N, C-alpha and C positions, 0 to 999 in steps of 0.2 A: 504494500499499499504505499503510495507517494503522498507526501504532505504538500498541500498547496504552498507555493512560494508566498513569502510575506509581501503583502500589498498587491497580490494577484487580483486582477479585476478592478483595481483602482487606477483610474487615469492620472497621469502625472499633471501637475499644474502648468498651465501655459505661462509665459513670461508675463502677460498682462495680469493674470490671476495672482501671481507671485507679487508683482508690483502693488496691486491692489491691497493685498494682505499686509504687505510691509508698510505701505503708507498708512493704512488704517491704524496699525499698531504704533507707529512712530509719530503720528499726528497728535499734537496737543492743542486743545481748545482752552483759551484763557481770555480774560478781560483785556480789551484794547488798552495799549499804553501810548503815551505821546510819541515815543520813539518809533512806533509802528506807522506813523503817519504817511511817510513817503511810500512805503510799500503798499499800503492800503490804497493810496491815491492812484498808483499805477494799476493795481487790480481793478479799482472802480472805473478808471478810464477805459480799460480793455474789456471788462467783463460785466459790469452793471448793465442791465438790459431794459432800461426804461427810456423815456423820451429825453431826459436830461442826465448828464453824468455828474455825480457829486464832485464839487470843487474842494480845494484845500480848506476854504472857510466852512463849507458844508460839513466836512469831516470833523473839523475842530468843534463846530457847533453841535454835531451829534454827541461828541464826547462830553462836551461841557454840560449839555442839557440832560443827558440820560447815560452817564458812564456805566451804570449797572446793567444796561441793555445793549452794550456794544462788545462783541466778541470777535476774536481772530482765531484762525487755525494756523498753527505753525508746524512746519516740517523741516527738519535740518536747519533750523534757525531762519527759515524763509517763511514769510507770510503767504500762505497759499489760498486763504479764503477769509471772509469776513461777513458778519451780519450785524445789523443795526435795527433796533425796534424802539418804540416809544408807547407810552400810555396815552390813551385817547380820553376825551371828556364829552362824550355824546350827551344830549339832553336826557333827562329822566324818562321822558316818553319813549325815546329810542331804546334805552336800556330795557324798559318794560316790554316793548315789542320783540326785542331780542332775547328775552328772558335771561338777562345778564345783570351782574352787579358792577363789574369792572371790565373794561375793554382795552386792549393794547393792539398794536399793529406792527407788522414786519415791514420796515421802510425799504431796506436794501439788503441784498444777499449777493455776493459775488464769489465765485471759486475759479481759480486759474484753470484754463482749459486743460492743461497737462495733468491736472489732478482731479479732474471730474470722474464721476462713477466709482469713487473710492470711499464713499460714506462720509465725506467731509462736510457737505451741506447738511446731511442728517445730524451729524454731531454738532455743528454750529446751532441748528434750529433747536435741538434738544436742550443745549445750554441756555439758549434764549427762553425757551418755554419754562425751564425751572426757574429762571430769574423772574419771569412774569408771575409764575405760581407764588413765589415767595412774597409778592406784592399783592396778592389777592385777585389777580386777573383770572377771569373764568371764560373769556372769549377772545380769540386772536383773529385779526383780519389781515388781508394782504391783497394787493393787486398784481397781476402778472400779465405780460403782453401775450396775446393770443398765439403769437408765433413761437413762443418759448415752450414747445411741447414737452421737452424733457422736465423743465421746471413744474409744469402743471401735473405731470405724472408723479414727480417726487412729492408735491404737495398733496395730492390725492392719496398717496401711500401713507402720508403723515396724518390723514384724517380731515383735511380741509374739503369743503363741499362748495360747489358753485352757489353763490348768492344772487348775483346779477350779471348782466352783460353790458359792457361799455361799447357802444356802436358809434360809428361815424360815417358820414357821406360827404364827399367832396361835391361842391356845387360849381357849375361852370360859371366863369366870370361874365 
């Protein structure tokens, strides 16, 4: 009787799978520090996906307004992602309609293209959600461009549900 070889039937990991595992293990999510500003600015310029790109003043403002809701992901001393959120103050009537006590918003999330699909965005969002929970937040909102299908899929996996559609139509001059 022959014994099966150790690992028989187990496929070896691809280079991408090994890189994903290595990055996930070595990536550290932490609060934004002023020394991170230049790296976050580069990431925001390249990878933030809304109509306007955050400026240096915007990023400094994010940090000064809500430092407890500003996180970065660091891999080998390089900032490879960031997320910023803030508390919202909707009217009591809105809170009642939303069946909520306290609302917050994800304002900006960016991950370097070379580090995507490695769990970094999920780790950043998880850290932000924990910070929101510590402040008593029970509802989180966000807006995402319709063309950002990977982001929409990620948010869906994290439990976000569509609430509205933002539409536009160009009119001939």
